[in-house]
C-alpha positions as YAML, in Angstrom:
chain: A
units: angstrom
residues:
- id: 1
  name: MET
  ca: [0.00, 0.00, 0.00]
- id: 2
  name: SER
  ca: [1.41, 3.39, -0.97]
- id: 3
  name: LEU
  ca: [1.90, 6.29, 1.43]
- id: 4
  name: LYS
  ca: [-0.95, 8.16, -0.25]
- id: 5
  name: GLU
  ca: [-3.30, 5.17, 0.22]
- id: 6
  name: ARG
  ca: [-2.29, 4.85, 3.88]
- id: 7
  name: GLU
  ca: [-2.95, 8.56, 4.44]
- id: 8
  name: ARG
  ca: [-6.40, 8.25, 2.88]
- id: 9
  name: LEU
  ca: [-7.22, 5.33, 5.14]
- id: 10
  name: ARG
  ca: [-6.02, 7.29, 8.16]
- id: 11
  name: VAL
  ca: [-8.37, 10.18, 7.29]
- id: 12
  name: LEU
  ca: [-11.27, 7.82, 6.74]
- id: 13
  name: GLU
  ca: [-10.58, 6.07, 10.03]
- id: 14
  name: GLY
  ca: [-10.77, 9.46, 11.72]
- id: 15
  name: VAL
  ca: [-14.18, 10.11, 10.21]
- id: 16
  name: VAL
  ca: [-15.85, 6.78, 10.94]
- id: 17
  name: GLU
  ca: [-15.20, 5.04, 14.22]
- id: 18
  name: LYS
  ca: [-17.37, 2.39, 15.88]
- id: 19
  name: ARG
  ca: [-20.15, 3.07, 13.36]
- id: 20
  name: ARG
  ca: [-20.48, 6.66, 14.51]
- id: 21
  name: LEU
  ca: [-19.54, 9.65, 12.41]
- id: 22
  name: GLN
  ca: [-16.79, 11.72, 13.96]
- id: 23
  name: GLY
  ca: [-16.64, 15.43, 13.26]
- id: 24
  name: GLU
  ca: [-19.06, 17.58, 11.31]
- id: 25
  name: ASN
  ca: [-21.95, 16.32, 9.22]
- id: 26
  name: CYS
  ca: [-20.30, 15.34, 5.95]
- id: 27
  name: ARG
  ca: [-22.12, 17.59, 3.54]
- id: 28
  name: ALA
  ca: [-21.52, 20.85, 1.71]
- id: 29
  name: ALA
  ca: [-18.20, 22.52, 2.67]
- id: 30
  name: GLU
  ca: [-17.29, 19.64, 5.02]
- id: 31
  name: LYS
  ca: [-16.88, 17.34, 1.99]
- id: 32
  name: VAL
  ca: [-14.34, 19.75, 0.49]
- id: 33
  name: ARG
  ca: [-12.56, 20.06, 3.84]
- id: 34
  name: LEU
  ca: [-12.16, 16.27, 4.01]
- id: 35
  name: LEU
  ca: [-10.83, 16.19, 0.44]
- id: 36
  name: GLN
  ca: [-8.35, 18.94, 1.30]
- id: 37
  name: ALA
  ca: [-7.18, 16.87, 4.27]
- id: 38
  name: LEU
  ca: [-5.94, 14.18, 1.89]
- id: 39
  name: PRO
  ca: [-2.37, 14.87, 0.78]
- id: 40
  name: GLY
  ca: [-2.46, 16.30, -2.74]
- id: 41
  name: ALA
  ca: [-6.07, 15.30, -3.30]
- id: 42
  name: LEU
  ca: [-7.16, 18.54, -4.94]
- id: 43
  name: GLU
  ca: [-3.80, 19.77, -6.19]
- id: 44
  name: ASP
  ca: [-2.07, 16.67, -7.54]
- id: 45
  name: ASP
  ca: [-4.85, 14.21, -8.33]
- id: 46
  name: GLU
  ca: [-7.53, 14.33, -10.97]
- id: 47
  name: VAL
  ca: [-10.72, 14.42, -8.90]
- id: 48
  name: TYR
  ca: [-13.94, 12.79, -10.06]
- id: 49
  name: ALA
  ca: [-16.96, 13.61, -7.89]
- id: 50
  name: TYR
  ca: [-20.51, 12.34, -8.03]
- id: 51
  name: GLY
  ca: [-23.36, 14.07, -6.25]
- id: 52
  name: ASP
  ca: [-27.09, 13.75, -5.92]
- id: 53
  name: SER
  ca: [-28.14, 16.60, -3.59]
- id: 54
  name: ASP
  ca: [-27.62, 20.26, -2.73]
- id: 55
  name: GLY
  ca: [-25.14, 19.10, -0.08]
- id: 56
  name: ASP
  ca: [-22.76, 18.11, -2.88]
- id: 57
  name: THR
  ca: [-22.50, 21.53, -4.58]
- id: 58
  name: GLU
  ca: [-19.18, 22.60, -3.05]
- id: 59
  name: MET
  ca: [-17.57, 19.20, -3.61]
- id: 60
  name: LEU
  ca: [-18.65, 19.18, -7.25]
- id: 61
  name: ALA
  ca: [-17.27, 22.70, -7.72]
- id: 62
  name: ALA
  ca: [-13.87, 21.55, -6.38]
- id: 63
  name: ALA
  ca: [-13.71, 18.49, -8.67]
- id: 64
  name: ASP
  ca: [-12.04, 18.29, -12.06]
- id: 65
  name: HIS
  ca: [-14.84, 16.03, -13.32]
- id: 66
  name: PRO
  ca: [-18.13, 16.69, -11.52]
- id: 67
  name: ALA
  ca: [-21.27, 14.64, -12.21]
- id: 68
  name: PHE
  ca: [-24.68, 15.42, -10.73]
- id: 69
  name: LYS
  ca: [-27.78, 13.26, -10.89]
- id: 70
  name: PRO
  ca: [-30.63, 13.95, -8.48]
- id: 71
  name: PHE
  ca: [-31.76, 11.00, -6.40]
- id: 72
  name: ARG
  ca: [-35.25, 9.87, -7.29]
- id: 73
  name: ALA
  ca: [-37.15, 7.13, -5.53]
- id: 74
  name: SER
  ca: [-38.47, 4.34, -7.74]
- id: 75
  name: PRO
  ca: [-42.18, 4.63, -8.53]
...
């Protein structure tokens, strides 16, 4: 596992612990903050982001390749 992969796991482990979310509700600007916490995530990597709600707007704006599709319940 590369250093970058280990760092990403470390950040994820800090967010989810014992099935409880740690930190802020992960929506809107918090999604961008978590991406920025990953080494080089926004500067060095090509970021693909997928969203389905208004809470994804900031994350999609920060991505190189944003994709938005609203969630719709099946009829």
